[in-house]
ZAVEXLO-574239 format. One record per residue (C-alpha): y, z negated, x negated; residue in three letters. Coordinates in steps of 0.5 Angstrom, whole numbers, plus 500, padded with zeros to 3 digits. Layout:
BEGIN
YZXALA ...
***
This chain:
BEGIN
554533534UNK 558531527UNK 554529522UNK 555521520UNK 552516515UNK 552510519UNK 555507526UNK 549507530UNK 549502536UNK 544496533UNK 544499526UNK 543493520UNK 546494513UNK 545490508UNK 548492501UNK 547488495UNK 553486491UNK 554488485UNK 554482481UNK 548478485UNK 544485484UNK 545485477UNK 543477476UNK 537479480UNK 535485476UNK 535481469UNK 531476473UNK 523476470UNK 521476478UNK 527482479UNK 527486473UNK 521490475UNK 523491483UNK 530490487UNK 533493493UNK 540495492UNK 541495500UNK 536496506UNK 538497513UNK 536499520UNK 538506524UNK 536506531UNK 536513535UNK 541515529UNK 544521532UNK 547525528UNK 545522521UNK 546526516UNK 545525508UNK 546530503UNK 546528495UNK 546535491UNK 545530484UNK 540525487UNK 541518486UNK 538513480UNK 534510485UNK 529510489UNK 530512496UNK 524509502UNK 525511510UNK 520509514UNK 520513521UNK 518509527UNK 520513532UNK 524520534UNK 524526528UNK 528528522UNK 527532516UNK 529532509UNK 529538503UNK 527536496UNK 525540490UNK 527546495UNK 522544500UNK 523543507UNK 520537510UNK 519535517UNK 518527518UNK 516524524UNK 514517528UNK 509513523UNK 511517516UNK 515515511UNK 519519506UNK 519517499UNK 525520495UNK 524519487UNK 530517483UNK 534523481UNK 532528485UNK 537532489UNK 535531496UNK 538532503UNK 535528510UNK 538528517UNK 535526524UNK 533532529UNK 539534534UNK 534533540UNK 529527539UNK 533523533UNK 529519529UNK 529511528UNK 528509521UNK 528503516UNK 531505510UNK 532502502UNK 534504496UNK 531500490UNK 530501482UNK 527497477UNK 522498472UNK 516499477UNK 520504481UNK 518510477UNK 511508477UNK 510508485UNK 514515484UNK 508517479UNK 503515484UNK 506521489UNK 501527490UNK 505532487UNK 511535490UNK 509531497UNK 514526499UNK 512525506UNK 506519507UNK 502519514UNK 500511515UNK 496509521UNK 500505527UNK 497498524UNK 500499518UNK 507502521UNK 507496525UNK 506491519UNK 512495515UNK 516494520UNK 515487521UNK 516486513UNK 523489514UNK 525485520UNK 523479515UNK 527482509UNK 533483515UNK 532475517UNK 532473509UNK 538477507UNK 542475514UNK 543468511UNK 546470505UNK 546475499UNK 544471494UNK 540472488UNK 534468491UNK 534472497UNK 534479493UNK 528476490UNK 525474496UNK 526481498UNK 523484493UNK 517481494UNK 517483501UNK 518490498UNK 512490493UNK 508488499UNK 511494503UNK 509499497UNK 503496496UNK 500498503UNK 503505502UNK 500507495UNK 494503496UNK 492503503UNK 494510505UNK 495514498UNK 490515493UNK 491511487UNK 492512481UNK 495519480UNK 496522487UNK 492526492UNK 491526500UNK 498523502UNK 494521508UNK 487517510UNK 483523513UNK 478518515UNK 477511517UNK 473508512UNK 473500515UNK 467501519UNK 463504514UNK 466497509UNK 463493515UNK 457496515UNK 456494508UNK 458488509UNK 453487515UNK 447489510UNK 449486504UNK 442483503UNK 439489502UNK 440496498UNK 444502501UNK 443509498UNK 449514499UNK 445518504UNK 444512509UNK 451510508UNK 454517509UNK 450518515UNK 453512518UNK 460515517UNK 458521520UNK 460526513UNK 456529508UNK 454525502UNK 459529498UNK 465529502UNK 463521503UNK 463519496UNK 470523495UNK 473520500UNK 471513498UNK 473514491UNK 479517494UNK 481511498UNK 478505494UNK 478507487UNK 470506487UNK 463510489UNK 460507496UNK 455504492UNK 458500487UNK 463498493UNK 457495496UNK 454492490UNK 460488489UNK 460486496UNK 453483495UNK 455480489UNK 462477493UNK 456474498UNK 452471492UNK 458467489UNK 459465496UNK 451463497UNK 452459489UNK 458456492UNK 456453498UNK 448452497UNK 443449493UNK 439454493UNK 436456485UNK 439463482UNK 432466484UNK 433463491UNK 440466492UNK 437473489UNK 432473494UNK 437472500UNK 441478497UNK 435482497UNK 434482490UNK 426482488UNK 427481481UNK 432475479UNK 433478472UNK 435484475UNK 440480480UNK 443476474UNK 444482470UNK 448485476UNK 452479477UNK 453479470UNK 456486470UNK 460485475UNK 463477475UNK 463477467UNK 458471467UNK 451469469UNK 450466476UNK 449459473UNK 455459468UNK 459462475UNK 456455479UNK 458450474UNK 465453473UNK 471448477UNK 474452482UNK 480450486UNK 
***
């Protein structure tokens, strides 16, 4: 099969005109991140790209079905469904669809002052990120929204809208799937959503690391490492923050005194409760209650 870069049945390509792209790149809301082009290649038989000198922009490829491969930094990488290929700017690279089971991909090339920051967050010499099925579906939905926006006209306003959608995509990848900041595990090795829900349903009492790790079915050390990797905080600290969120809700929606609110959240000592609240929220419970919100 002859290699090709485009011409796939049902494909979508939106390429930003130079002037419009330049205007968006100079706009305060586009300066940090702007998409040069984006598209959709379904079942891209024969898709193949080689760029020995790389590009001065980042490339994001989201594989929804099938398989492909990439070569970056001399590394040969397999890419499959529910995986994302992230190629930093100026990296020599090549990629292609699998001959027997060609990939279907959403893709985008983007630049801006923020683009390099996402590249830095990649784990060292790791460019393929696995993502949960739910996130993959959400990312596909966001790409489809970008196609809808750009199909109405490639204007500065449209590109600024697309840049915000792209930020959402990158946020999912780098703050939910990949450890942040500074790299780390490239995929969520253990789903902690049930553990966090357990914390939420137990905001009225203190939870120990041993109890939390036992509920998650992991050793305390492994659980702590994974939790910090995925959330940026320790399990106990995260639970305390959830308790303080619940305290805020209590102060906002009830007439309970600070002492009574503390008791509702399992704090026998209202002074200690106030100290924890001050540490997390930056103000006392009474000051928080007096704040005009909304």
